[in-house]
C-alpha positions in Angstrom: -11.1 -5.9 8.4 -14.8 -5.7 7.9 -16.8 -8.4 9.8 -20.3 -9.3 8.6 -22.8 -11.0 10.8 -24.6 -14.0 9.4 -27.8 -13.1 7.5 -31.1 -13.5 9.3 -33.4 -16.3 8.4 -35.4 -15.2 5.4 -39.0 -15.3 6.5 -42.1 -14.3 4.6 -42.4 -11.3 7.0 -38.9 -10.2 6.2 -39.5 -10.5 2.5 -42.7 -8.4 2.8 -40.9 -5.7 4.8 -38.1 -5.7 2.2 -40.5 -5.2 -0.7 -42.4 -2.5 1.3 -39.2 -0.3 1.1 -38.4 -0.9 -2.6 -39.4 1.5 -5.4 -38.7 0.0 -8.8 -37.6 2.4 -11.6 -36.8 1.6 -15.2 -33.1 1.0 -14.2 -32.5 0.7 -10.5 -34.7 -0.6 -7.6 -34.3 2.2 -5.0 -34.4 1.6 -1.3 -36.9 4.0 0.4 -36.4 3.0 4.0 -33.7 4.0 6.5 -30.2 4.6 5.0 -26.7 5.1 6.1 -25.2 8.6 5.3 -23.5 7.0 2.2 -26.9 6.0 0.9 -26.9 2.3 1.7 -30.3 0.9 2.8 -30.9 -0.6 6.3 -33.5 -3.1 7.3 -34.1 -4.7 10.7 -34.0 -8.5 10.5 -36.6 -9.1 13.2 -33.8 -10.4 15.4 -32.8 -7.1 17.0 -30.1 -6.6 14.4 -30.0 -4.3 11.4 -28.7 -5.4 8.0 -27.6 -3.7 4.9 -30.5 -3.9 2.4 -28.3 -5.0 -0.5 -27.2 -8.0 1.5 -30.8 -8.9 2.3 -31.7 -8.5 -1.4 -28.8 -10.7 -2.5 -29.8 -13.3 0.0 -33.5 -13.2 -1.0 -32.8 -13.3 -4.8 -29.8 -15.7 -4.9 -30.7 -17.8 -1.8 -27.1 -17.4 -0.7 -25.6 -15.7 2.3 -22.8 -13.3 1.1 -20.7 -14.4 4.0 -17.5 -12.2 4.4 -17.8 -10.9 0.8 -19.2 -7.4 0.0 -22.3 -7.0 -2.1 -21.2 -4.5 -4.7 -23.2 -2.4 -7.3 -22.6 -2.5 -11.1 -24.8 0.6 -11.3 -22.8 2.7 -8.7 -26.0 3.6 -6.9 -25.6 2.8 -3.2 -29.4 2.7 -2.6 -30.1 0.2 -5.4 -31.2 -3.3 -4.4 -31.9 -4.7 -7.9 -30.4 -8.2 -7.9 -29.0 -8.0 -11.5 -27.0 -4.9 -10.4 -25.4 -6.7 -7.5 -22.4 -9.0 -7.3 -20.0 -10.3 -4.7 -16.4 -9.2 -4.3 -13.9 -8.8 -1.6 -13.2 -5.4 -0.1 -10.1 -4.8 -2.2 -12.0 -5.6 -5.5 -14.9 -3.4 -4.4 -12.6 -0.4 -3.7 -10.7 -0.9 -6.9 -14.0 -0.8 -8.9 -15.2 2.2 -7.0 -11.9 4.1 -7.6 -11.9 3.3 -11.3 -15.5 4.5 -11.7 -15.0 7.6 -9.6 -17.4 6.6 -6.9 -14.8 7.2 -4.2 -11.9 9.6 -4.1 -8.6 7.7 -3.9 -6.6 9.8 -1.4 -3.2 8.8 -2.8 -4.2 9.9 -6.3 -5.1 13.3 -4.9 -1.9 13.6 -2.9 0.4 16.0 -4.6 3.5 14.1 -3.4 2.3 10.7 -4.8 4.7 9.4 -7.3 2.1 7.3 -9.1 -1.5 7.7 -10.2 -4.3 5.3 -9.6 -4.3 4.1 -13.2 -0.5 3.5 -13.0 -0.9 1.5 -9.8 -3.6 -0.7 -11.4 -1.3 -1.3 -14.4 1.6 -2.2 -12.1 -0.6 -4.6 -10.1 -1.8 -6.2 -13.4 1.7 -6.6 -14.7 2.9 -8.0 -11.4 6.3 -9.6 -11.6 6.1 -10.5 -15.3 8.3 -7.5 -16.1 11.3 -6.8 -14.0 11.0 -4.2 -11.2 13.7 -2.1 -12.8 12.0 -2.0 -16.2 8.7 -1.0 -14.6 10.5 1.6 -12.5 12.0 3.2 -15.6 8.6 3.2 -17.3 6.9 5.1 -14.4 10.0 7.2 -13.4 10.2 5.7 -9.9 12.5 3.4 -8.0 12.3 -0.4 -8.1 11.5 -0.3 -4.4 8.4 1.8 -5.1 7.2 -0.8 -7.6 7.9 -3.5 -5.0 5.9 -1.6 -2.3 2.9 -1.4 -4.7 3.1 -5.1 -5.5 3.5 -6.1 -1.9 0.6 -3.8 -1.0 2.7 -1.8 1.4 1.5 1.3 -0.5 -1.8 1.7 -2.3 -3.1 -1.2 -0.2 -6.7 0.1 -0.6 -6.9 -0.7 -4.3 
């Protein structure tokens, strides 16, 4: 489980340091400061802690601490801090969106022994228990217990 620390107090100095590291383009606002290997921006909060730049941007622009939710990107650009490209979601929702859009590789989808593809798993999760497990199993050529494992998140729990 990802644990986020509370956001720092947003001071004029923090806002100034934030904007000093932002390069606006026609589409995204790119973070030019320190970054994680995956491209996510980092900014010191002045309290000896380092924060993810998208979380600082969200807090500045929406005047709201994201709390335990993740700040996600509609634009799929990890270094973007443009507020209208950002939204909050839980980890599961963020990973589902990232997998659908090809931002991350979904290991089970690449596994040659996987019985289901990512798109089939997403369909099963959407259908839920509204169609019997045996009918869904026939549709996807798997056993009802495989469908049940997907629905109970015992398999494919990262989407």
